[in-house]
N, C-alpha and C positions, 0 to 999 in steps of 0.2 A: 467381244467376240460372239458371233452367233453363226452356227452352221448346221447342215443336215448331212448325215453320213449313214451308210449301211453298217449295221451292227457287226456282221461277220468280217467285213474288211477292217473295221476299227479294232476288233478283238484280235485278229491276226497280227496287225501291226504292233499293237500293245505287247503281245506275247513275244514278238521278236526283240523289240527294243528293251523291254524290262529285264531281259535275261542277264544284263550286266549291272543293274542297279544294285547298290549296296548301302549298308549303314556304315558310315565312317565319320571322321571328324568334320566332313562337309555335308550337313543334312540335306542340302539341295540335291545331292547326287542320288538320293533315294527317290527323286521325283522324275517325271517325264516332262520335258519342255514341249509345250504344244504351241505351234505358230500357225495361224490361219491367214493366208493371203494368196492372191493370184489363183484362186480356184483349187488350192491344195492345202491340206493339213499336214504339217511336218512335225513328226515326233522325234525327239532327240533325247538320248541318255548317254552317260559317260561314267566310267569308273576311274578316271584320270589317266588310264593307259590306253583304253580303247573307247571310241565314240561310235555309236550306232545311230543312224537316221533312217526313218521310213517316211515316204511320201504317199499320201492318199488323195485322189481326186474327190473333191466335195463341192457341195453347193454352199457358198458363203453369202450370208446376208450382211454380216459385219465382221471386218477383219480384226484380229487381235491376237494376243498371246498370253500365256500363263503357265505355271508349273503345277502339276498334280501328283500326289504320292502314287508311285507306280503300283504298289500292291493293292491299295484301296481301289484305284481305278480299274485294275484288272479284275478284282473280285466283283465289283459292281457290274461291269459290262458283261462278264461271263454269266451273271445271274439273270440277265434280261433275255427275252425271246428274240429270235431273229426278226429282222425288219429294220425300218428306218428309225434313227435317233435324232433328236434335236439337242445340240450342245450349245450352251451359252455361258458366258462368264461375266461377272461383275464383282468388283472389290475382292479379287483373289478367291472367288468362290465359283466352282464349276457346277452348273445345273445340267442334268441329263433328263430329258423327257422322252417317254415312249408311250403313246396312247394316253391313258389316264394316269400313268405312273410318273411321279416327279421325284427326283433324287438330287442330292447336293453333296459336294465334297469341298472341304477347305483346302486351299492351295497356297501358293506363294507367287509373288510377282515374277514375271519372266526375267526382269533385271536382276533378280537374286540368284539366277542360275549362272554358274561360272562360265567364262568364255572358253568353250572347249577347243576352239581353234588354236588359242594360245597355249592352253593347258597341255594338250596331248600332241601338238604338232600335226602335220598333215600325213604322217606315215601310218598312223593308227586309226584311220577313219574309214568306216564302212557305211555306204549308203544303199538302201534297198528300195 
């Protein structure tokens, strides 16, 4: 996955979807599922009862997906200056570049995220 995104848009979407992440017996639910394809970055979180999804229009160089710890991603992005970011992933690692700054977060494979469509049903789904 490799894409380019505005920091303020990304931060706003992260703050919305991370509001329901939790620590529980499913560690993947403390992560944000990031899926980049068709000119959009989709962020998904769930707490088993409610699923939140946010879509952001982005410039995608390489499509892909992965999961990143919600709190770590939020802290990293909020510490950066406003402007454009380059996000890329390889081997379950997210790289964030802004100007001369380079940052990296360990994540998990997107396939390790639970199927939220099955888990919560369609009644508890919110898309933004």
